[in-house]
Structure formats: structure tokens, C-alpha cells
GUSE-324149 format. One record per atom (N, C-alpha, C): residue in three letters; atom name; y, z, x. Coordinates in Angstrom, 3 decimals. Layout:
! GUSE-324149
(Ala; CA; (Y; Z; X)) ...
END
This chain:
! GUSE-324149
(Unk; N; (-1.221; -0.077; 0.717)) (Unk; CA; (0.015; -0.064; 0.037)) (Unk; C; (1.142; -0.028; 0.853)) (Unk; N; (1.299; 0.801; 1.884)) (Unk; CA; (2.409; 0.893; 2.847)) (Unk; C; (2.531; -0.524; 3.408)) (Unk; N; (1.289; -1.213; 3.837)) (Unk; CA; (1.401; -2.311; 4.560)) (Unk; C; (2.123; -3.333; 3.678)) (Unk; N; (1.838; -3.497; 2.354)) (Unk; CA; (2.424; -4.526; 1.526)) (Unk; C; (3.910; -4.258; 1.419)) (Unk; N; (4.465; -3.064; 1.335)) (Unk; CA; (5.857; -2.632; 1.397)) (Unk; C; (6.397; -3.199; 2.536)) (Unk; N; (5.743; -2.890; 3.820)) (Unk; CA; (6.319; -3.224; 5.034)) (Unk; C; (6.409; -4.795; 5.209)) (Unk; N; (5.446; -5.573; 4.774)) (Unk; CA; (5.445; -7.010; 4.677)) (Unk; C; (6.331; -7.625; 3.718)) (Unk; N; (6.654; -7.101; 2.512)) (Unk; CA; (7.428; -7.559; 1.563)) (Unk; C; (8.964; -7.278; 2.128)) (Unk; N; (9.069; -6.155; 2.755)) (Unk; CA; (10.468; -5.796; 3.463)) (Unk; C; (10.809; -6.923; 4.620)) (Unk; N; (9.751; -7.073; 5.422)) (Unk; CA; (9.987; -8.119; 6.389)) (Unk; C; (10.416; -9.473; 5.926)) (Unk; N; (9.478; -9.838; 4.978)) (Unk; CA; (9.603; -11.115; 4.339)) (Unk; C; (10.980; -11.260; 3.659)) (Unk; N; (11.507; -10.333; 3.032)) (Unk; CA; (12.925; -10.412; 2.413)) (Unk; C; (14.090; -10.215; 3.405)) (Unk; N; (13.787; -9.654; 4.588)) (Unk; CA; (14.870; -9.691; 5.632)) (Unk; C; (15.155; -10.983; 6.241)) (Unk; N; (14.233; -11.998; 6.054)) (Unk; CA; (14.394; -13.309; 6.712)) (Unk; C; (15.499; -14.069; 5.807)) (Unk; N; (15.193; -14.168; 4.598)) (Unk; CA; (16.262; -14.843; 3.720)) (Unk; C; (17.742; -14.022; 3.597)) (Unk; N; (17.586; -12.662; 3.805)) (Unk; CA; (18.777; -12.019; 3.836)) (Unk; C; (19.521; -12.142; 5.075)) (Unk; N; (18.836; -12.195; 6.103)) (Unk; CA; (19.472; -12.630; 7.445)) (Unk; C; (20.095; -14.032; 7.492)) (Unk; N; (19.392; -15.000; 6.885)) (Unk; CA; (19.896; -16.370; 6.801)) (Unk; C; (21.232; -16.253; 5.851)) (Unk; N; (21.184; -15.688; 4.783)) (Unk; CA; (22.512; -15.539; 3.927)) (Unk; C; (23.595; -14.964; 4.635)) (Unk; N; (23.278; -13.744; 5.380)) (Unk; CA; (24.180; -13.130; 6.065)) (Unk; C; (24.904; -14.027; 7.281)) (Unk; N; (24.117; -14.696; 7.800)) (Unk; CA; (24.499; -15.694; 9.089)) (Unk; C; (25.521; -16.657; 8.336)) (Unk; N; (25.244; -17.161; 7.163)) (Unk; CA; (26.069; -18.196; 6.649)) (Unk; C; (27.408; -17.489; 5.982)) (Unk; N; (27.319; -16.444; 5.461)) (Unk; CA; (28.437; -15.677; 5.171)) (Unk; C; (29.262; -15.406; 6.193)) (Unk; N; (28.897; -14.930; 7.379)) (Unk; CA; (29.591; -14.664; 8.566)) (Unk; C; (30.469; -16.025; 8.903)) (Unk; N; (29.693; -17.047; 9.179)) (Unk; CA; (30.249; -18.210; 9.450)) (Unk; C; (31.301; -18.855; 8.559)) (Unk; N; (31.075; -18.457; 7.183)) (Unk; CA; (32.002; -18.870; 6.152)) (Unk; C; (33.408; -18.136; 6.298)) (Unk; N; (33.139; -16.684; 6.636)) (Unk; CA; (34.378; -16.019; 6.927)) (Unk; C; (34.962; -16.312; 8.016)) (Unk; N; (34.527; -16.755; 9.202)) (Unk; CA; (35.160; -17.225; 10.384)) (Unk; C; (35.929; -18.514; 10.043)) (Unk; N; (35.217; -19.292; 9.273)) (Unk; CA; (36.012; -20.639; 8.899)) (Unk; C; (37.154; -20.327; 8.091)) (Unk; N; (37.178; -19.403; 7.062)) (Unk; CA; (38.291; -19.178; 6.232)) (Unk; C; (39.483; -18.522; 7.097)) (Unk; N; (38.926; -17.644; 8.046)) (Unk; CA; (40.134; -17.040; 9.029)) (Unk; C; (40.652; -18.071; 9.786)) (Unk; N; (39.993; -19.059; 10.128)) (Unk; CA; (40.415; -20.082; 11.099)) (Unk; C; (41.412; -20.976; 10.310)) (Unk; N; (41.075; -21.112; 8.986)) (Unk; CA; (42.086; -21.884; 8.239)) (Unk; C; (43.251; -21.051; 8.014)) (Unk; N; (43.280; -19.940; 7.921)) (Unk; CA; (44.431; -19.103; 7.621)) (Unk; C; (45.236; -19.062; 8.897)) (Unk; N; (44.653; -18.891; 10.106)) (Unk; CA; (45.401; -18.890; 11.351)) (Unk; C; (46.009; -20.365; 11.646)) (Unk; N; (45.237; -21.387; 11.302)) (Unk; CA; (45.770; -22.712; 11.457)) (Unk; C; (46.961; -23.019; 10.517)) (Unk; N; (46.944; -22.486; 9.265)) (Unk; CA; (48.214; -22.551; 8.378)) (Unk; C; (49.299; -21.855; 8.922)) (Unk; N; (49.106; -20.746; 9.428)) (Unk; CA; (50.266; -19.919; 10.109)) (Unk; C; (50.872; -20.600; 11.333)) (Unk; N; (49.824; -21.195; 12.192)) (Unk; CA; (50.349; -21.901; 13.268)) (Unk; C; (51.073; -23.163; 12.894)) (Unk; N; (50.772; -23.827; 11.811)) (Unk; CA; (51.511; -24.951; 11.480)) (Unk; C; (52.779; -24.627; 10.763)) (Unk; N; (52.950; -23.368; 10.171)) (Unk; CA; (54.217; -22.940; 9.574)) (Unk; C; (55.060; -22.743; 10.785)) (Unk; N; (54.686; -21.991; 11.893)) (Unk; CA; (55.445; -21.776; 13.033)) (Unk; C; (55.824; -22.983; 13.712)) (Unk; N; (55.027; -23.736; 13.904)) (Unk; CA; (55.326; -25.125; 14.510)) (Unk; C; (56.575; -25.951; 13.755)) (Unk; N; (56.488; -25.909; 12.457)) (Unk; CA; (57.397; -26.470; 11.545)) (Unk; C; (58.706; -25.725; 11.716)) (Unk; N; (58.686; -24.295; 11.793)) (Unk; CA; (59.912; -23.595; 12.166)) (Unk; C; (60.477; -23.867; 13.426)) (Unk; N; (59.650; -24.093; 14.472)) (Unk; CA; (60.188; -24.489; 15.767)) (Unk; C; (60.773; -25.724; 15.750)) (Unk; N; (60.204; -26.701; 15.132)) (Unk; CA; (60.767; -28.143; 15.074)) (Unk; C; (62.134; -28.091; 14.248)) (Unk; N; (62.213; -27.310; 13.221)) (Unk; CA; (63.422; -27.388; 12.533)) (Unk; C; (64.529; -26.652; 13.397)) (Unk; N; (64.191; -25.509; 14.031)) (Unk; CA; (65.183; -25.004; 14.889)) (Unk; C; (65.581; -25.855; 16.096)) (Unk; N; (64.604; -26.523; 16.731)) (Unk; CA; (65.049; -27.637; 17.614)) (Unk; C; (65.865; -28.680; 17.054)) (Unk; N; (65.623; -29.165; 16.068)) (Unk; CA; (66.461; -30.280; 15.333)) (Unk; C; (67.932; -29.628; 14.878)) (Unk; N; (67.980; -28.389; 14.640)) (Unk; CA; (69.311; -28.019; 14.296)) (Unk; C; (70.189; -27.766; 15.586)) (Unk; N; (69.495; -27.429; 16.670)) (Unk; CA; (70.218; -27.050; 18.011)) (Unk; C; (70.451; -28.594; 18.523)) (Unk; N; (69.612; -29.559; 18.299)) (Unk; CA; (69.828; -30.946; 18.716)) (Unk; C; (71.108; -31.421; 17.958)) (Unk; N; (71.278; -31.196; 16.709)) (Unk; CA; (72.352; -31.533; 15.847)) (Unk; C; (73.629; -30.951; 16.393)) (Unk; N; (73.662; -29.664; 16.607)) (Unk; CA; (74.740; -28.889; 17.057)) (Unk; C; (75.204; -29.444; 18.560)) (Unk; N; (74.180; -29.600; 19.404)) (Unk; CA; (74.610; -30.252; 20.590)) (Unk; C; (75.221; -31.706; 20.700)) (Unk; N; (74.727; -32.371; 19.466)) (Unk; CA; (75.389; -33.825; 19.463)) (Unk; C; (76.778; -33.527; 18.850)) (Unk; N; (77.010; -32.596; 17.925)) (Unk; CA; (78.283; -32.423; 17.398)) (Unk; C; (79.410; -31.887; 18.499)) (Unk; N; (78.693; -30.982; 19.362)) (Unk; CA; (79.675; -30.392; 20.366)) (Unk; C; (79.988; -31.516; 21.368)) (Unk; N; (79.148; -32.500; 21.493)) (Unk; CA; (79.247; -33.565; 22.728)) (Unk; C; (80.401; -34.567; 22.009)) (Unk; N; (80.324; -34.874; 20.596)) (Unk; CA; (81.141; -35.754; 19.975)) (Unk; C; (82.451; -35.068; 20.004)) (Unk; N; (82.509; -33.650; 19.765)) (Unk; CA; (83.863; -33.070; 19.706)) (Unk; C; (84.713; -33.012; 21.167)) (Unk; N; (83.913; -32.893; 22.282)) (Unk; CA; (84.419; -33.034; 23.548)) (Unk; C; (84.849; -34.292; 23.937)) (Unk; N; (84.212; -35.400; 23.263)) (Unk; CA; (84.784; -36.653; 23.529)) (Unk; C; (85.985; -37.202; 22.616)) (Unk; N; (86.366; -36.353; 21.688)) (Unk; CA; (87.363; -36.813; 20.815)) (Unk; C; (88.750; -36.431; 21.542)) (Unk; N; (89.107; -37.125; 22.424)) (Unk; CA; (90.300; -36.910; 23.462)) (Unk; C; (91.325; -37.869; 23.082)) (Unk; N; (91.114; -38.866; 22.254)) (Unk; CA; (92.134; -39.942; 22.109)) (Unk; C; (91.944; -41.159; 22.940)) (Unk; N; (90.814; -41.189; 23.980)) (Unk; CA; (90.526; -42.116; 24.802)) (Unk; C; (89.531; -43.108; 24.228)) (Unk; N; (89.759; -44.402; 24.365)) (Unk; CA; (88.890; -45.539; 23.854)) (Unk; C; (87.910; -45.660; 25.015)) (Unk; N; (86.718; -44.786; 25.008)) (Unk; CA; (85.824; -44.785; 26.014)) (Unk; C; (85.032; -45.957; 26.339)) (Unk; N; (84.958; -46.311; 27.649)) (Unk; CA; (84.166; -47.362; 28.114)) (Unk; C; (83.080; -46.766; 29.107)) (Unk; N; (81.842; -46.479; 28.617)) (Unk; CA; (80.847; -46.068; 29.420)) (Unk; C; (79.984; -47.208; 30.079)) (Unk; N; (80.279; -48.363; 29.917)) (Unk; CA; (79.396; -49.349; 30.266)) (Unk; C; (79.602; -49.789; 31.547)) (Unk; N; (80.886; -49.857; 31.966)) (Unk; CA; (81.239; -50.301; 33.263)) (Unk; C; (81.322; -49.049; 34.359)) (Unk; N; (80.789; -49.332; 35.431)) (Unk; CA; (80.991; -48.280; 36.406)) (Unk; C; (81.942; -48.668; 37.565)) (Unk; N; (83.227; -48.543; 37.297)) (Unk; CA; (84.275; -49.036; 38.433)) (Unk; C; (84.568; -48.021; 39.537)) (Unk; N; (84.779; -48.625; 40.474)) (Unk; CA; (85.273; -47.646; 41.783)) (Unk; C; (84.746; -46.478; 41.998)) (Unk; N; (83.361; -46.346; 42.065)) (Unk; CA; (82.818; -45.103; 42.382)) (Unk; C; (82.461; -44.184; 41.491)) (Unk; N; (82.611; -44.400; 40.287)) (Unk; CA; (82.341; -43.286; 39.060)) (Unk; C; (80.925; -43.395; 39.060)) (Unk; N; (80.370; -42.148; 38.678)) (Unk; CA; (78.906; -42.000; 38.198)) (Unk; C; (78.563; -42.803; 37.028)) (Unk; N; (77.216; -43.190; 36.964)) (Unk; CA; (76.888; -43.952; 35.574)) (Unk; C; (77.086; -43.235; 34.542)) (Unk; N; (77.524; -43.797; 33.412)) (Unk; CA; (77.640; -43.271; 32.146)) (Unk; C; (79.053; -42.415; 31.925)) (Unk; N; (79.893; -42.749; 32.904)) (Unk; CA; (81.201; -42.023; 32.883)) (Unk; C; (82.286; -43.007; 32.532)) (Unk; N; (83.202; -42.639; 31.574)) (Unk; CA; (84.344; -43.380; 31.141)) (Unk; C; (85.345; -43.566; 32.474)) (Unk; N; (85.617; -44.735; 32.910)) (Unk; CA; (86.524; -44.692; 33.952)) (Unk; C; (88.038; -44.585; 33.494)) (Unk; N; (88.292; -44.478; 32.160)) (Unk; CA; (89.566; -44.184; 31.731)) (Unk; C; (89.980; -42.820; 31.853)) (Unk; N; (89.165; -41.886; 31.189)) (Unk; CA; (89.321; -40.460; 31.118)) (Unk; C; (88.580; -39.671; 32.161)) (Unk; N; (87.540; -40.041; 32.679)) (Unk; CA; (86.701; -39.373; 33.355)) (Unk; C; (85.555; -38.583; 32.891)) (Unk; N; (85.290; -38.698; 31.574)) (Unk; CA; (84.246; -37.808; 30.964)) (Unk; C; (83.069; -38.600; 30.984)) (Unk; N; (81.684; -37.819; 31.213)) (Unk; CA; (80.544; -38.495; 30.935)) (Unk; C; (80.178; -38.633; 29.335)) (Unk; N; (79.272; -39.657; 29.113)) (Unk; CA; (78.982; -39.778; 27.699)) (Unk; C; (78.082; -38.488; 27.199)) (Unk; N; (77.518; -37.800; 27.978)) (Unk; CA; (76.639; -36.770; 27.602)) (Unk; C; (77.131; -35.561; 28.670)) (Unk; N; (77.152; -34.277; 27.944)) (Unk; CA; (77.764; -33.238; 28.850)) (Unk; C; (76.642; -33.022; 29.995)) (Unk; N; (76.975; -32.899; 31.157)) (Unk; CA; (75.882; -32.524; 32.263)) (Unk; C; (75.512; -31.216; 32.209)) (Unk; N; (74.274; -31.108; 32.897)) (Unk; CA; (73.752; -29.745; 32.978)) (Unk; C; (74.593; -29.050; 33.883)) (Unk; N; (74.585; -27.718; 33.766)) (Unk; CA; (75.385; -26.852; 34.624)) (Unk; C; (76.553; -26.323; 33.962)) (Unk; N; (77.318; -25.449; 34.765)) (Unk; CA; (78.425; -24.830; 34.083)) (Unk; C; (79.834; -25.724; 33.976)) (Unk; N; (79.954; -26.853; 34.840)) (Unk; CA; (80.906; -27.655; 34.744)) (Unk; C; (80.836; -28.934; 33.998)) (Unk; N; (81.874; -29.123; 33.234)) (Unk; CA; (81.847; -30.445; 32.455)) (Unk; C; (82.806; -31.309; 33.123)) (Unk; N; (82.209; -32.065; 34.087)) (Unk; CA; (82.975; -32.839; 34.997)) (Unk; C; (83.943; -33.690; 34.445)) (Unk; N; (85.248; -33.785; 35.131)) (Unk; CA; (86.139; -34.897; 34.716)) (Unk; C; (86.365; -35.532; 36.006)) (Unk; N; (86.060; -36.724; 36.152)) (Unk; CA; (86.025; -37.515; 37.455)) (Unk; C; (87.279; -38.327; 37.457)) (Unk; N; (87.740; -38.235; 38.766)) (Unk; CA; (88.973; -39.013; 39.220)) (Unk; C; (88.596; -40.015; 40.390)) (Unk; N; (89.164; -40.960; 40.406)) (Unk; CA; (88.828; -41.877; 41.794)) (Unk; C; (89.467; -41.274; 42.900)) (Unk; N; (88.627; -41.149; 43.953)) (Unk; CA; (89.002; -40.684; 45.211)) (Unk; C; (89.765; -41.500; 46.064)) (Unk; N; (90.560; -41.117; 47.074)) (Unk; CA; (91.307; -41.951; 47.838)) (Unk; C; (90.496; -42.186; 49.208)) (Unk; N; (90.769; -43.446; 49.587)) (Unk; CA; (90.078; -43.700; 50.931)) (Unk; C; (89.663; -45.041; 50.847)) (Unk; N; (89.135; -45.495; 51.893)) (Unk; CA; (88.530; -46.787; 52.073)) (Unk; C; (87.087; -47.055; 51.245)) (Unk; N; (86.107; -46.007; 51.238)) (Unk; CA; (84.926; -46.087; 50.417)) (Unk; C; (85.257; -45.591; 49.061)) (Unk; N; (84.685; -46.381; 48.122)) (Unk; CA; (84.815; -45.999; 46.753)) (Unk; C; (84.117; -44.704; 46.482)) (Unk; N; (84.667; -43.679; 45.893)) (Unk; CA; (84.040; -42.513; 45.586)) (Unk; C; (84.870; -41.774; 44.516)) (Unk; N; (84.379; -40.724; 43.941)) (Unk; CA; (85.217; -39.998; 42.837)) (Unk; C; (84.895; -38.424; 43.062)) (Unk; N; (85.908; -37.713; 42.663)) (Unk; CA; (85.884; -36.336; 42.744)) (Unk; C; (86.085; -35.644; 41.391)) (Unk; N; (85.355; -34.556; 41.111)) (Unk; CA; (85.672; -33.791; 39.922)) (Unk; C; (86.850; -33.028; 40.131)) (Unk; N; (87.623; -33.162; 39.216)) (Unk; CA; (89.108; -32.349; 39.349)) (Unk; C; (88.866; -30.845; 38.986)) (Unk; N; (87.652; -30.451; 38.279)) (Unk; CA; (87.444; -29.257; 38.039)) (Unk; C; (86.740; -28.320; 39.182)) (Unk; N; (85.762; -28.768; 39.587)) (Unk; CA; (84.792; -27.948; 40.620)) (Unk; C; (84.975; -28.662; 41.815)) (Unk; N; (85.411; -29.954; 42.075)) (Unk; CA; (85.558; -30.368; 43.434)) (Unk; C; (84.341; -31.218; 43.804)) (Unk; N; (83.308; -31.228; 43.153)) (Unk; CA; (82.185; -32.032; 43.488)) (Unk; C; (82.493; -33.670; 43.659)) (Unk; N; (81.949; -34.095; 44.836)) (Unk; CA; (82.189; -35.441; 45.019)) (Unk; C; (80.929; -36.349; 44.799)) (Unk; N; (81.382; -37.585; 44.191)) (Unk; CA; (80.205; -38.479; 43.933)) (Unk; C; (80.431; -39.753; 44.762)) (Unk; N; (79.444; -40.100; 45.611)) (Unk; CA; (79.448; -41.275; 46.366)) (Unk; C; (78.543; -42.323; 45.912)) (Unk; N; (78.820; -43.423; 45.427)) (Unk; CA; (77.786; -44.190; 44.976)) (Unk; C; (76.974; -44.739; 46.005)) (Unk; N; (77.345; -44.924; 47.174)) (Unk; CA; (76.599; -45.541; 48.168)) (Unk; C; (75.308; -44.640; 48.528)) (Unk; N; (75.508; -43.334; 48.236)) (Unk; CA; (74.283; -42.258; 48.569)) (Unk; C; (73.632; -42.064; 47.315)) (Unk; N; (74.140; -42.522; 46.080)) (Unk; CA; (73.428; -42.296; 44.783)) (Unk; C; (73.306; -41.121; 44.450)) (Unk; N; (73.973; -39.982; 44.734)) (Unk; CA; (73.817; -38.596; 44.496)) (Unk; C; (75.105; -38.129; 44.550)) (Unk; N; (75.236; -36.826; 43.904)) (Unk; CA; (76.750; -36.196; 44.207)) (Unk; C; (76.376; -34.935; 45.009)) (Unk; N; (77.435; -34.657; 45.752)) (Unk; CA; (77.362; -33.582; 46.684)) (Unk; C; (78.537; -32.529; 46.408)) (Unk; N; (78.258; -31.289; 46.911)) (Unk; CA; (79.351; -30.194; 46.713)) (Unk; C; (80.320; -30.390; 47.828)) (Unk; N; (81.776; -30.194; 47.454)) (Unk; CA; (82.729; -30.286; 48.299)) (Unk; C; (83.069; -28.946; 49.190)) 
END
């Protein structure tokens, strides 16, 4: 009699184990879906924040360019860096760093330009700017 109960208990543990195994994997899948959903929500929030910062940066850049000059960024005359208006000296995009350079043509035989704010020198023959 005890043997029968033992074998019945052992045989009932196999289907119970299989059902428990599938329930555990179902629970992991549901938790994965919840974490994926929260991850996508966080990514959407980051994308919206990045877009708002990009728009604010574009508006600030447009505001700094509204100085009454009819900008000509296409032509690089007389030693000005690429993308700089040769009339007012402002770049089409604000450069990285603390100085918003205002370039002026330098004097001398070789064409170069100097920032009137920080004194940085741009020499087109070296294709880089150097500190003064």
C-alpha cells in the first residue's frame, strides 16, 4: 500500500514539474516584456529630450547669426576657415569650446585670419588653427 502511494506520488511529480517549468518560463517571458516596454519608454524619452536640445541649439545658432549681415558661407576668402562668413567673421555653426570665434583677416604676406575675441590664429596652408 505504501509502495502504491510512493509510485503515484512519483508519477504525479513528473507532470507537476513539467507544468512548473513552463510556468517559470512564462513568468520570465512576461517580466522580459515588461522590462522591454520600460526600456522602449526610456529610449523614447531620451530621443524626445535629444530632439528638444537639438531644436534649442538650432534656435540659439539662428539667433547668434541674426546680426544684420547677409552671410556668405560658401566662399573661403583670404585665409578664413571653412564655413565662416567673410563679411562678419561668424561661422555657420557655433564651434565647440568657450569662444564663439569672430574671424578677421590678418595682416601680412600669407593669408591668415585671427579671432578678435581669443586671439586664435587660422592659417589655411597648415589646415588647422593654432593658439596665439
